[in-house]
C-alpha positions as YAML, in Angstrom:
chain: A
units: angstrom
residues:
- id: 1
  name: MET
  ca: [-5.35, 22.46, -6.39]
- id: 2
  name: HIS
  ca: [-4.00, 19.77, -4.90]
- id: 3
  name: ALA
  ca: [-3.17, 19.28, -0.89]
- id: 4
  name: ASP
  ca: [-2.54, 16.74, 1.60]
- id: 5
  name: HIS
  ca: [-6.10, 15.57, 2.79]
- id: 6
  name: PRO
  ca: [-6.80, 15.00, 6.71]
- id: 7
  name: GLU
  ca: [-7.55, 11.57, 7.93]
- id: 8
  name: ARG
  ca: [-10.76, 10.11, 6.62]
- id: 9
  name: ARG
  ca: [-13.32, 9.37, 9.18]
- id: 10
  name: GLY
  ca: [-16.71, 8.71, 7.23]
- id: 11
  name: PRO
  ca: [-18.95, 6.08, 7.21]
- id: 12
  name: GLY
  ca: [-17.66, 3.01, 8.14]
- id: 13
  name: SER
  ca: [-15.11, 4.26, 10.84]
- id: 14
  name: SER
  ca: [-15.60, 5.23, 14.53]
- id: 15
  name: ALA
  ca: [-16.46, 8.80, 13.57]
- id: 16
  name: ALA
  ca: [-19.72, 10.33, 15.14]
- id: 17
  name: PRO
  ca: [-22.74, 10.22, 13.27]
- id: 18
  name: PRO
  ca: [-24.47, 14.02, 11.84]
- id: 19
  name: ASP
  ca: [-26.51, 13.79, 14.78]
- id: 20
  name: GLY
  ca: [-25.61, 17.25, 15.86]
- id: 21
  name: THR
  ca: [-22.35, 16.00, 17.60]
- id: 22
  name: ALA
  ca: [-19.15, 17.57, 15.95]
- id: 23
  name: PRO
  ca: [-16.64, 14.76, 15.23]
- id: 24
  name: ASP
  ca: [-13.35, 15.23, 16.94]
- id: 25
  name: THR
  ca: [-10.87, 14.87, 14.18]
- id: 26
  name: GLY
  ca: [-7.84, 15.39, 16.23]
- id: 27
  name: GLN
  ca: [-6.56, 18.06, 13.86]
- id: 28
  name: ALA
  ca: [-6.32, 21.79, 13.36]
- id: 29
  name: PRO
  ca: [-9.05, 23.45, 10.65]
- id: 30
  name: HIS
  ca: [-7.19, 23.54, 7.44]
- id: 31
  name: THR
  ca: [-4.77, 26.07, 7.12]
- id: 32
  name: GLY
  ca: [-3.03, 25.21, 3.92]
- id: 33
  name: GLU
  ca: [-1.59, 27.39, 1.40]
- id: 34
  name: ALA
  ca: [-4.60, 28.62, -1.00]
- id: 35
  name: PRO
  ca: [-3.86, 29.06, -4.77]
- id: 36
  name: ASP
  ca: [-2.65, 31.97, -5.72]
- id: 37
  name: THR
  ca: [-6.03, 33.73, -5.40]
- id: 38
  name: GLY
  ca: [-4.60, 37.45, -5.36]
- id: 39
  name: GLU
  ca: [-7.72, 39.78, -3.77]
- id: 40
  name: ALA
  ca: [-11.19, 37.80, -3.48]
- id: 41
  name: GLY
  ca: [-13.34, 38.87, -6.22]
- id: 42
  name: LEU
  ca: [-17.26, 39.66, -5.47]
- id: 43
  name: LEU
  ca: [-17.91, 36.54, -7.85]
- id: 44
  name: ASP
  ca: [-15.15, 34.02, -6.62]
- id: 45
  name: ILE
  ca: [-16.12, 30.87, -5.44]
- id: 46
  name: ALA
  ca: [-13.75, 28.60, -3.46]
- id: 47
  name: VAL
  ca: [-13.56, 24.79, -3.77]
- id: 48
  name: VAL
  ca: [-12.96, 23.85, -0.24]
- id: 49
  name: GLY
  ca: [-13.53, 20.08, -0.06]
- id: 50
  name: MET
  ca: [-14.47, 16.98, -2.07]
- id: 51
  name: ASP
  ca: [-14.49, 13.29, -2.64]
- id: 52
  name: CYS
  ca: [-15.40, 10.71, -5.21]
- id: 53
  name: ARG
  ca: [-15.95, 7.41, -5.99]
- id: 54
  name: PHE
  ca: [-14.59, 6.54, -9.63]
- id: 55
  name: PRO
  ca: [-13.53, 2.74, -11.30]
- id: 56
  name: GLY
  ca: [-10.34, 2.20, -9.46]
- id: 57
  name: ALA
  ca: [-10.80, 5.22, -7.34]
- id: 58
  name: ARG
  ca: [-12.20, 5.24, -3.90]
- id: 59
  name: ASP
  ca: [-11.32, 8.72, -3.07]
- id: 60
  name: PRO
  ca: [-9.80, 11.84, -4.58]
- id: 61
  name: GLU
  ca: [-6.16, 11.05, -3.92]
- id: 62
  name: GLU
  ca: [-6.26, 7.58, -5.58]
- id: 63
  name: PHE
  ca: [-8.10, 9.27, -8.56]
- id: 64
  name: TRP
  ca: [-5.18, 11.74, -8.89]
- id: 65
  name: ARG
  ca: [-2.75, 8.69, -8.90]
- id: 66
  name: LEU
  ca: [-5.21, 6.98, -11.51]
- id: 67
  name: ILE
  ca: [-4.91, 9.98, -13.54]
- id: 68
  name: ARG
  ca: [-1.15, 10.56, -13.35]
- id: 69
  name: ASP
  ca: [-0.27, 7.35, -13.83]
- id: 70
  name: GLY
  ca: [-2.34, 6.94, -17.12]
- id: 71
  name: VAL
  ca: [-4.47, 3.48, -15.77]
- id: 72
  name: GLU
  ca: [-7.23, 2.56, -17.73]
- id: 73
  name: ALA
  ca: [-9.36, 1.33, -15.12]
- id: 74
  name: VAL
  ca: [-12.20, -0.17, -17.00]
- id: 75
  name: SER
  ca: [-13.09, -3.75, -16.19]
- id: 76
  name: ARG
  ca: [-12.90, -6.63, -18.18]
- id: 77
  name: PHE
  ca: [-15.46, -9.58, -17.53]
- id: 78
  name: GLY
  ca: [-14.93, -13.27, -18.15]
- id: 79
  name: GLU
  ca: [-17.86, -15.33, -19.57]
- id: 80
  name: ALA
  ca: [-17.97, -17.00, -16.31]
- id: 81
  name: GLU
  ca: [-18.43, -13.68, -14.42]
- id: 82
  name: LEU
  ca: [-20.80, -12.64, -17.08]
- id: 83
  name: ARG
  ca: [-23.30, -15.61, -16.93]
- id: 84
  name: ALA
  ca: [-23.03, -15.47, -12.99]
- id: 85
  name: ALA
  ca: [-24.38, -11.73, -13.51]
- id: 86
  name: GLY
  ca: [-27.20, -13.30, -15.68]
- id: 87
  name: VAL
  ca: [-25.98, -12.42, -19.36]
- id: 88
  name: ASP
  ca: [-28.29, -14.53, -21.62]
- id: 89
  name: GLU
  ca: [-26.53, -17.27, -23.83]
- id: 90
  name: ASP
  ca: [-27.30, -15.92, -27.08]
- id: 91
  name: ILE
  ca: [-26.20, -12.12, -25.89]
- id: 92
  name: LEU
  ca: [-22.89, -13.12, -24.88]
- id: 93
  name: ARG
  ca: [-22.35, -14.77, -28.24]
- id: 94
  name: HIS
  ca: [-23.67, -11.56, -30.10]
- id: 95
  name: PRO
  ca: [-20.83, -10.27, -32.43]
- id: 96
  name: ASP
  ca: [-21.55, -6.68, -31.09]
- id: 97
  name: PHE
  ca: [-21.59, -7.89, -27.14]
- id: 98
  name: VAL
  ca: [-18.97, -6.04, -25.01]
- id: 99
  name: GLY
  ca: [-17.57, -7.25, -21.97]
- id: 100
  name: ALA
  ca: [-16.25, -4.22, -20.63]
- id: 101
  name: ALA
  ca: [-17.57, -1.30, -18.30]
- id: 102
  name: GLY
  ca: [-16.18, 1.11, -15.66]
- id: 103
  name: VAL
  ca: [-17.27, -0.29, -12.26]
- id: 104
  name: VAL
  ca: [-17.32, 1.05, -8.68]
- id: 105
  name: PRO
  ca: [-16.81, -2.23, -6.99]
- id: 106
  name: ASP
  ca: [-19.02, -2.53, -3.24]
- id: 107
  name: GLY
  ca: [-21.89, 0.08, -4.64]
- id: 108
  name: ASP
  ca: [-24.39, -1.50, -2.92]
- id: 109
  name: THR
  ca: [-22.71, -1.57, 0.36]
- id: 110
  name: PHE
  ca: [-23.74, 1.04, 2.82]
- id: 111
  name: ASP
  ca: [-23.13, 1.93, 6.56]
- id: 112
  name: ALA
  ca: [-26.62, 2.63, 7.19]
- id: 113
  name: ASP
  ca: [-25.97, 2.67, 11.30]
- id: 114
  name: PHE
  ca: [-23.63, 5.96, 10.56]
- id: 115
  name: PHE
  ca: [-26.73, 7.77, 9.06]
- id: 116
  name: GLY
  ca: [-29.80, 6.35, 11.22]
- id: 117
  name: TYR
  ca: [-31.08, 3.65, 8.72]
- id: 118
  name: PRO
  ca: [-32.96, 0.75, 10.10]
- id: 119
  name: PRO
  ca: [-31.79, -2.54, 7.63]
- id: 120
  name: ALA
  ca: [-35.29, -2.73, 5.82]
- id: 121
  name: GLU
  ca: [-35.19, 1.21, 4.84]
- id: 122
  name: ALA
  ca: [-31.13, 0.93, 3.64]
- id: 123
  name: ALA
  ca: [-32.23, -2.44, 1.84]
- id: 124
  name: ALA
  ca: [-34.79, -0.39, -0.37]
- id: 125
  name: LEU
  ca: [-32.71, 3.23, -1.06]
- id: 126
  name: ASP
  ca: [-31.19, 3.24, -4.06]
- id: 127
  name: PRO
  ca: [-27.73, 2.27, -3.84]
- id: 128
  name: GLN
  ca: [-26.89, 5.93, -5.79]
- id: 129
  name: GLN
  ca: [-28.61, 7.84, -2.93]
- id: 130
  name: ARG
  ca: [-26.20, 5.54, -0.65]
- id: 131
  name: ILE
  ca: [-23.47, 6.62, -2.50]
- id: 132
  name: PHE
  ca: [-23.85, 10.26, -2.42]
- id: 133
  name: LEU
  ca: [-24.95, 10.39, 0.76]
- id: 134
  name: GLU
  ca: [-21.51, 8.78, 2.00]
- id: 135
  name: CYS
  ca: [-19.59, 11.20, -0.26]
- id: 136
  name: ALA
  ca: [-21.49, 14.03, 0.77]
- id: 137
  name: TRP
  ca: [-20.47, 13.46, 4.16]
- id: 138
  name: ARG
  ca: [-16.70, 12.74, 3.54]
- id: 139
  name: ALA
  ca: [-16.60, 15.88, 1.32]
- id: 140
  name: LEU
  ca: [-17.70, 17.97, 4.26]
- id: 141
  name: GLU
  ca: [-15.06, 16.26, 6.47]
- id: 142
  name: ASP
  ca: [-12.52, 17.13, 3.71]
- id: 143
  name: ALA
  ca: [-13.49, 20.52, 3.96]
- id: 144
  name: GLY
  ca: [-13.30, 20.83, 7.80]
- id: 145
  name: HIS
  ca: [-16.69, 21.71, 8.58]
- id: 146
  name: ASP
  ca: [-19.29, 19.92, 10.83]
- id: 147
  name: PRO
  ca: [-22.77, 20.88, 9.35]
- id: 148
  name: ALA
  ca: [-24.06, 21.27, 12.96]
- id: 149
  name: ALA
  ca: [-21.74, 23.97, 13.96]
- id: 150
  name: PHE
  ca: [-21.48, 25.87, 10.69]
- id: 151
  name: PRO
  ca: [-22.59, 29.17, 10.89]
- id: 152
  name: GLY
  ca: [-24.97, 29.50, 8.20]
- id: 153
  name: ASP
  ca: [-27.10, 27.51, 5.53]
- id: 154
  name: ILE
  ca: [-25.97, 24.21, 3.62]
- id: 155
  name: GLY
  ca: [-27.41, 23.74, 0.17]
- id: 156
  name: VAL
  ca: [-27.21, 20.87, -1.98]
- id: 157
  name: PHE
  ca: [-27.45, 21.02, -5.97]
- id: 158
  name: ALA
  ca: [-27.37, 17.31, -7.27]
- id: 159
  name: GLY
  ca: [-28.48, 14.79, -9.96]
- id: 160
  name: GLN
  ca: [-28.54, 11.12, -10.06]
- id: 161
  name: THR
  ca: [-28.88, 8.64, -12.95]
- id: 162
  name: VAL
  ca: [-32.49, 6.96, -13.59]
- id: 163
  name: SER
  ca: [-32.87, 3.90, -10.74]
- id: 164
  name: THR
  ca: [-32.63, 0.54, -11.54]
- id: 165
  name: HIS
  ca: [-33.00, -0.84, -8.16]
- id: 166
  name: GLN
  ca: [-36.18, -1.20, -7.05]
- id: 167
  name: PRO
  ca: [-38.83, 0.40, -9.59]
- id: 168
  name: ALA
  ca: [-42.37, 0.32, -8.01]
- id: 169
  name: PRO
  ca: [-45.32, -1.21, -10.09]
- id: 170
  name: LEU
  ca: [-47.83, 1.67, -10.87]
- id: 171
  name: GLU
  ca: [-50.64, -0.24, -10.19]
- id: 172
  name: ALA
  ca: [-49.62, -1.28, -6.83]
- id: 173
  name: LEU
  ca: [-50.89, 2.91, -6.29]
- id: 174
  name: LEU
  ca: [-54.01, 1.10, -5.80]
- id: 175
  name: THR
  ca: [-53.55, -1.69, -3.58]
- id: 176
  name: SER
  ca: [-50.70, -0.28, -1.32]
- id: 177
  name: PRO
  ca: [-49.98, 3.29, -1.91]
- id: 178
  name: MET
  ca: [-48.08, 3.78, 1.40]
- id: 179
  name: ASP
  ca: [-45.35, 1.12, 0.34]
- id: 180
  name: VAL
  ca: [-45.46, 2.86, -3.15]
- id: 181
  name: PHE
  ca: [-44.93, 6.02, -1.91]
- id: 182
  name: GLN
  ca: [-41.72, 4.77, 0.08]
- id: 183
  name: GLN
  ca: [-40.44, 2.98, -2.67]
- id: 184
  name: MET
  ca: [-40.37, 5.83, -4.76]
- id: 185
  name: SER
  ca: [-39.17, 8.39, -2.31]
- id: 186
  name: SER
  ca: [-36.15, 5.61, -1.85]
- id: 187
  name: ASN
  ca: [-35.30, 5.24, -5.41]
- id: 188
  name: ASP
  ca: [-36.59, 8.04, -7.46]
- id: 189
  name: LYS
  ca: [-33.90, 10.83, -8.58]
- id: 190
  name: ASP
  ca: [-35.83, 13.61, -7.50]
- id: 191
  name: PHE
  ca: [-35.12, 13.03, -3.66]
- id: 192
  name: LEU
  ca: [-31.56, 12.82, -3.85]
- id: 193
  name: PRO
  ca: [-31.06, 16.55, -2.79]
- id: 194
  name: THR
  ca: [-33.06, 16.84, 0.13]
- id: 195
  name: ARG
  ca: [-32.31, 13.42, 1.42]
- id: 196
  name: VAL
  ca: [-28.96, 14.57, 2.08]
- id: 197
  name: CYS
  ca: [-30.20, 17.84, 3.70]
- id: 198
  name: HIS
  ca: [-32.61, 15.81, 5.66]
- id: 199
  name: LYS
  ca: [-29.98, 12.98, 7.16]
- id: 200
  name: LEU
  ca: [-27.15, 16.19, 7.34]
- id: 201
  name: GLY
  ca: [-29.09, 18.21, 8.69]
- id: 202
  name: LEU
  ca: [-28.57, 20.98, 6.04]
- id: 203
  name: THR
  ca: [-31.01, 24.03, 5.55]
- id: 204
  name: GLY
  ca: [-29.99, 25.59, 2.51]
- id: 205
  name: PRO
  ca: [-31.80, 24.90, -1.11]
- id: 206
  name: GLY
  ca: [-31.86, 21.08, -2.09]
- id: 207
  name: ILE
  ca: [-32.21, 21.34, -5.58]
- id: 208
  name: ASN
  ca: [-32.39, 18.38, -7.85]
- id: 209
  name: VAL
  ca: [-30.37, 18.82, -11.34]
- id: 210
  name: GLN
  ca: [-31.12, 16.89, -14.33]
- id: 211
  name: THR
  ca: [-29.41, 18.02, -17.27]
- id: 212
  name: ALA
  ca: [-28.20, 14.67, -18.73]
- id: 213
  name: CYS
  ca: [-24.10, 14.30, -19.02]
- id: 214
  name: SER
  ca: [-23.85, 17.96, -17.90]
- id: 215
  name: THR
  ca: [-25.56, 17.42, -14.67]
- id: 216
  name: SER
  ca: [-23.06, 17.36, -12.53]
- id: 217
  name: LEU
  ca: [-21.10, 20.39, -14.39]
- id: 218
  name: VAL
  ca: [-24.92, 22.33, -14.24]
- id: 219
  name: ALA
  ca: [-25.23, 21.49, -10.37]
- id: 220
  name: VAL
  ca: [-21.93, 23.29, -9.86]
- id: 221
  name: HIS
  ca: [-23.14, 26.79, -12.03]
- id: 222
  name: MET
  ca: [-26.24, 26.63, -9.98]
- id: 223
  name: ALA
  ca: [-24.55, 25.96, -6.81]
- id: 224
  name: ALA
  ca: [-22.22, 28.87, -7.14]
- id: 225
  name: GLN
  ca: [-25.02, 30.91, -8.21]
- id: 226
  name: SER
  ca: [-27.05, 30.13, -5.05]
- id: 227
  name: LEU
  ca: [-23.98, 31.16, -3.05]
- id: 228
  name: LEU
  ca: [-23.59, 34.26, -5.02]
- id: 229
  name: ASN
  ca: [-27.36, 34.68, -4.54]
- id: 230
  name: ALA
  ca: [-26.51, 34.75, -0.68]
- id: 231
  name: GLU
  ca: [-29.33, 31.95, -0.58]
- id: 232
  name: CYS
  ca: [-26.59, 29.83, 1.54]
- id: 233
  name: ASP
  ca: [-23.65, 30.10, 2.71]
- id: 234
  name: MET
  ca: [-21.64, 26.45, 1.91]
- id: 235
  name: VAL
  ca: [-23.14, 24.22, -0.80]
- id: 236
  name: LEU
  ca: [-22.35, 20.55, -2.09]
- id: 237
  name: ALA
  ca: [-22.57, 20.18, -5.49]
- id: 238
  name: GLY
  ca: [-22.42, 16.96, -7.98]
- id: 239
  name: GLY
  ca: [-23.87, 14.03, -9.26]
- id: 240
  name: VAL
  ca: [-24.12, 9.59, -9.06]
- id: 241
  name: SER
  ca: [-24.36, 7.08, -11.43]
- id: 242
  name: TRP
  ca: [-24.55, 3.57, -10.31]
- id: 243
  name: THR
  ca: [-26.28, 0.29, -11.36]
- id: 244
  name: ALA
  ca: [-25.88, -3.35, -10.62]
- id: 245
  name: LEU
  ca: [-26.48, -4.38, -14.12]
- id: 246
  name: ARG
  ca: [-22.70, -2.52, -14.92]
- id: 247
  name: SER
  ca: [-21.38, -5.57, -14.63]
- id: 248
  name: ARG
  ca: [-23.03, -7.17, -17.58]
- id: 249
  name: GLY
  ca: [-21.58, -5.31, -20.43]
- id: 250
  name: TYR
  ca: [-22.97, -3.66, -23.34]
- id: 251
  name: ARG
  ca: [-24.29, -4.05, -26.36]
- id: 252
  name: HIS
  ca: [-22.36, -2.04, -29.12]
- id: 253
  name: GLN
  ca: [-24.25, -0.61, -32.08]
- id: 254
  name: PRO
  ca: [-22.57, -0.22, -35.38]
- id: 255
  name: GLY
  ca: [-22.28, 3.54, -35.89]
- id: 256
  name: GLY
  ca: [-23.32, 4.20, -32.36]
- id: 257
  name: ILE
  ca: [-21.85, 6.19, -29.30]
- id: 258
  name: MET
  ca: [-20.39, 2.97, -27.52]
- id: 259
  name: SER
  ca: [-16.60, 1.70, -27.97]
- id: 260
  name: PRO
  ca: [-16.89, -1.19, -29.98]
- id: 261
  name: ASP
  ca: [-14.00, -3.05, -28.08]
- id: 262
  name: GLY
  ca: [-14.34, -1.66, -24.58]
- id: 263
  name: HIS
  ca: [-11.69, 0.77, -24.74]
- id: 264
  name: CYS
  ca: [-12.38, 4.81, -24.84]
- id: 265
  name: ARG
  ca: [-10.07, 7.06, -27.02]
- id: 266
  name: PRO
  ca: [-11.25, 10.76, -26.69]
- id: 267
  name: PHE
  ca: [-9.66, 12.79, -29.53]
- id: 268
  name: ASP
  ca: [-7.69, 9.77, -31.06]
- id: 269
  name: ALA
  ca: [-7.67, 9.13, -34.85]
- id: 270
  name: ASP
  ca: [-8.93, 5.41, -33.61]
- id: 271
  name: ALA
  ca: [-11.98, 6.91, -31.30]
- id: 272
  name: ALA
  ca: [-14.82, 4.88, -32.01]
- id: 273
  name: GLY
  ca: [-16.82, 5.62, -28.80]
- id: 274
  name: PHE
  ca: [-17.38, 5.41, -24.75]
- id: 275
  name: VAL
  ca: [-17.57, 2.77, -22.46]
- id: 276
  name: PRO
  ca: [-20.23, 3.40, -19.82]
- id: 277
  name: ALA
  ca: [-19.02, 3.38, -16.32]
- id: 278
  name: ASP
  ca: [-20.42, 4.17, -12.49]
- id: 279
  name: GLY
  ca: [-18.91, 6.98, -10.58]
- id: 280
  name: ALA
  ca: [-20.00, 9.88, -8.45]
- id: 281
  name: GLY
  ca: [-18.34, 13.09, -7.37]
- id: 282
  name: VAL
  ca: [-19.14, 15.92, -4.70]
- id: 283
  name: VAL
  ca: [-17.44, 19.53, -3.96]
- id: 284
  name: VAL
  ca: [-17.72, 21.46, -1.01]
- id: 285
  name: LEU
  ca: [-18.26, 25.24, -2.44]
- id: 286
  name: ARG
  ca: [-17.80, 28.67, -0.31]
- id: 287
  name: ARG
  ca: [-17.50, 32.47, -1.51]
- id: 288
  name: LEU
  ca: [-14.12, 33.18, -1.52]
- id: 289
  name: ALA
  ca: [-13.82, 35.82, 0.54]
- id: 290
  name: ASP
  ca: [-15.30, 33.49, 3.54]
- id: 291
  name: ALA
  ca: [-13.31, 30.94, 2.69]
- id: 292
  name: LEU
  ca: [-9.97, 32.86, 3.05]
- id: 293
  name: ALA
  ca: [-11.33, 34.71, 6.19]
- id: 294
  name: ASP
  ca: [-11.98, 31.19, 8.00]
- id: 295
  name: GLY
  ca: [-8.49, 29.60, 6.42]
- id: 296
  name: ASP
  ca: [-10.29, 27.11, 4.87]
- id: 297
  name: ARG
  ca: [-7.76, 25.03, 2.35]
- id: 298
  name: ILE
  ca: [-8.52, 25.82, -1.05]
- id: 299
  name: TYR
  ca: [-8.51, 23.37, -3.76]
- id: 300
  name: ALA
  ca: [-9.16, 25.64, -6.71]
- id: 301
  name: VAL
  ca: [-10.98, 28.95, -7.48]
- id: 302
  name: LEU
  ca: [-13.86, 29.29, -9.84]
- id: 303
  name: LYS
  ca: [-13.92, 32.37, -11.45]
- id: 304
  name: GLY
  ca: [-16.90, 32.23, -13.53]
- id: 305
  name: SER
  ca: [-19.22, 29.93, -15.71]
- id: 306
  name: ALA
  ca: [-21.68, 29.44, -17.98]
- id: 307
  name: VAL
  ca: [-25.07, 27.47, -18.79]
- id: 308
  name: ASN
  ca: [-27.27, 27.91, -22.42]
- id: 309
  name: ASN
  ca: [-28.98, 25.39, -24.81]
- id: 310
  name: ASP
  ca: [-28.58, 24.97, -28.79]
- id: 311
  name: GLY
  ca: [-31.88, 24.56, -29.23]
- id: 312
  name: ALA
  ca: [-32.75, 23.14, -32.81]
- id: 313
  name: ASP
  ca: [-29.13, 24.18, -34.03]
- id: 314
  name: LYS
  ca: [-28.03, 20.88, -34.54]
- id: 315
  name: VAL
  ca: [-28.75, 17.72, -36.67]
- id: 316
  name: GLY
  ca: [-30.98, 15.70, -33.99]
- id: 317
  name: TYR
  ca: [-32.03, 15.89, -30.85]
- id: 318
  name: THR
  ca: [-28.85, 13.98, -28.87]
- id: 319
  name: ALA
  ca: [-26.35, 15.30, -31.75]
- id: 320
  name: PRO
  ca: [-23.51, 17.76, -30.31]
- id: 321
  name: GLY
  ca: [-24.11, 21.30, -31.63]
- id: 322
  name: LEU
  ca: [-21.44, 23.45, -32.52]
- id: 323
  name: THR
  ca: [-22.64, 27.04, -32.31]
- id: 324
  name: GLY
  ca: [-24.25, 26.48, -29.05]
- id: 325
  name: GLN
  ca: [-20.63, 25.09, -27.24]
- id: 326
  name: GLN
  ca: [-19.42, 27.90, -29.00]
- id: 327
  name: ARG
  ca: [-21.47, 30.55, -27.00]
- id: 328
  name: VAL
  ca: [-21.36, 28.63, -24.03]
- id: 329
  name: VAL
  ca: [-17.61, 28.73, -23.59]
- id: 330
  name: ALA
  ca: [-17.51, 32.09, -24.64]
- id: 331
  name: GLN
  ca: [-19.81, 33.10, -21.96]
- id: 332
  name: ALA
  ca: [-18.02, 31.35, -19.29]
- id: 333
  name: LEU
  ca: [-14.51, 33.25, -20.29]
- id: 334
  name: ALA
  ca: [-16.73, 36.29, -20.51]
- id: 335
  name: ASN
  ca: [-17.82, 36.20, -16.72]
- id: 336
  name: ALA
  ca: [-14.87, 34.50, -15.70]
- id: 337
  name: ASP
  ca: [-12.65, 37.74, -17.22]
- id: 338
  name: VAL
  ca: [-9.85, 35.30, -18.12]
- id: 339
  name: HIS
  ca: [-8.08, 35.57, -21.08]
- id: 340
  name: PRO
  ca: [-7.62, 32.27, -23.16]
- id: 341
  name: ASP
  ca: [-4.26, 32.75, -23.64]
- id: 342
  name: THR
  ca: [-3.55, 32.09, -20.01]
- id: 343
  name: ILE
  ca: [-5.12, 28.81, -19.93]
- id: 344
  name: GLY
  ca: [-2.80, 26.10, -20.10]
- id: 345
  name: TYR
  ca: [-5.29, 22.73, -20.32]
- id: 346
  name: VAL
  ca: [-9.04, 21.92, -21.11]
- id: 347
  name: GLU
  ca: [-10.69, 18.87, -19.46]
- id: 348
  name: ALA
  ca: [-12.88, 18.22, -22.07]
- id: 349
  name: HIS
  ca: [-16.49, 16.26, -22.19]
- id: 350
  name: GLY
  ca: [-14.67, 13.87, -25.01]
- id: 351
  name: THR
  ca: [-16.89, 11.21, -25.76]
- id: 352
  name: ALA
  ca: [-14.53, 9.95, -27.87]
- id: 353
  name: THR
  ca: [-17.09, 9.53, -30.87]
- id: 354
  name: ARG
  ca: [-16.58, 10.58, -34.10]
- id: 355
  name: LEU
  ca: [-19.15, 13.62, -34.21]
- id: 356
  name: GLY
  ca: [-18.65, 15.00, -31.00]
- id: 357
  name: ASP
  ca: [-14.98, 15.60, -30.49]
- id: 358
  name: PRO
  ca: [-14.36, 17.01, -33.59]
- id: 359
  name: VAL
  ca: [-17.31, 19.55, -32.57]
- id: 360
  name: GLU
  ca: [-16.18, 20.00, -29.05]
- id: 361
  name: LEU
  ca: [-12.56, 20.91, -30.37]
- id: 362
  name: SER
  ca: [-14.09, 23.14, -33.03]
- id: 363
  name: ALA
  ca: [-16.05, 25.10, -30.67]
- id: 364
  name: LEU
  ca: [-13.40, 25.31, -28.15]
- id: 365
  name: THR
  ca: [-10.74, 26.83, -30.85]
- id: 366
  name: ARG
  ca: [-13.63, 29.41, -32.12]
- id: 367
  name: ALA
  ca: [-14.73, 30.51, -28.73]
- id: 368
  name: TYR
  ca: [-11.31, 30.85, -27.70]
- id: 369
  name: ARG
  ca: [-10.34, 32.95, -30.78]
- id: 370
  name: SER
  ca: [-13.43, 35.18, -30.29]
- id: 371
  name: ARG
  ca: [-12.27, 36.10, -27.02]
- id: 372
  name: GLY
  ca: [-8.74, 36.94, -28.35]
- id: 373
  name: ALA
  ca: [-6.98, 34.00, -28.27]
- id: 374
  name: THR
  ca: [-3.35, 34.41, -30.37]
- id: 375
  name: SER
  ca: [-1.45, 31.77, -29.51]
- id: 376
  name: THR
  ca: [-1.36, 28.02, -31.07]
- id: 377
  name: GLY
  ca: [-0.55, 24.87, -30.22]
- id: 378
  name: ARG
  ca: [-0.15, 25.62, -26.45]
- id: 379
  name: CYS
  ca: [-3.50, 24.66, -24.55]
- id: 380
  name: ALA
  ca: [-3.77, 20.80, -24.26]
- id: 381
  name: VAL
  ca: [-6.90, 19.24, -24.16]
- id: 382
  name: GLY
  ca: [-8.14, 15.75, -22.59]
- id: 383
  name: SER
  ca: [-10.84, 13.94, -21.17]
- id: 384
  name: VAL
  ca: [-10.95, 11.27, -18.31]
- id: 385
  name: LYS
  ca: [-12.89, 9.29, -19.74]
- id: 386
  name: ALA
  ca: [-9.62, 7.50, -21.15]
- id: 387
  name: ASN
  ca: [-9.32, 6.49, -17.71]
- id: 388
  name: ILE
  ca: [-12.51, 5.44, -16.40]
- id: 389
  name: GLY
  ca: [-15.17, 5.65, -19.01]
- id: 390
  name: HIS
  ca: [-18.62, 7.69, -19.72]
- id: 391
  name: THR
  ca: [-19.80, 8.00, -16.08]
- id: 392
  name: ASP
  ca: [-23.37, 9.87, -17.28]
- id: 393
  name: VAL
  ca: [-25.00, 12.45, -15.04]
- id: 394
  name: ALA
  ca: [-21.16, 12.45, -12.64]
- id: 395
  name: ALA
  ca: [-19.39, 13.26, -16.09]
- id: 396
  name: GLY
  ca: [-19.50, 16.92, -15.61]
...
């Protein structure tokens, strides 16, 4: 549920850093009208804050406008740009080379002073962790909660793509182990959630989530469970994917999963694969009853979720599984106690692959029918990959 955002005063502005001093935003706490929640159920989770960075969108407002206006934000690179980025001439001339990608510009910039990083330490930090740190702070600002003043524990559930920033050579462990440890902790994905907890002073669980393309979605599920288990009172959930290599384009493999022409067409007759992209997204979650009691602005309510695995019931390890997807969607509907006939839109994974899209649609159809759906042709299905490309672990 969309509402007007307060003025954003995060990194790069004059807000007080996360040093225990509450930022003076000059605004009252969020009291915007919430979605029609009725009575807060014991299992209901409220989305009270958010932030994101995607191709063509520096924040949620720009992202919403991009979707509303049907903008394709994938970048197209000229030959001069590609050569400057280091693309070899033979690759540039290869018939399967595609000079396109979903790029988040200035992903390697960082307001180091805001987070108390000296220049050398900031330079060593993977840009993915820099981006996520800034998004996490802005999401808390958007929620209207200063972590230093919040009367409870705040957790972080998040994941990032494998680092391409400054990989540490393993042989250096024998010559300069402390330098290697510093390099690893600044780049490896395992350190993302606890780094956010450390820099923002958060005392709830800091859990690294890695489930490939579903990472950020599973992070939301696990974060909600943490709230319901009273392990924390507010939680940040999300994912980030960014690499400087994105501006070099990619090689399409005939019959593979990436688009041959740099366009992503989910559920389309011409669907032929996805376009790789940068991206980051963070949501702030609370138990709905707590959010209502504190007068939080509520974007949406999570009624239920589910996680499973399709095991060996598919043609290959990386292939989509029909039965597994059907089961998890049906379980999520059951957990939410929501009748499928009341749902008007499904934001699908929608990779635009010739195998994945039909499997996903079949799984959704079977799951909805198994939960009592009777109407047809009334629930729209889409995927923002058509707008921004596939953001890997941030695609959930």
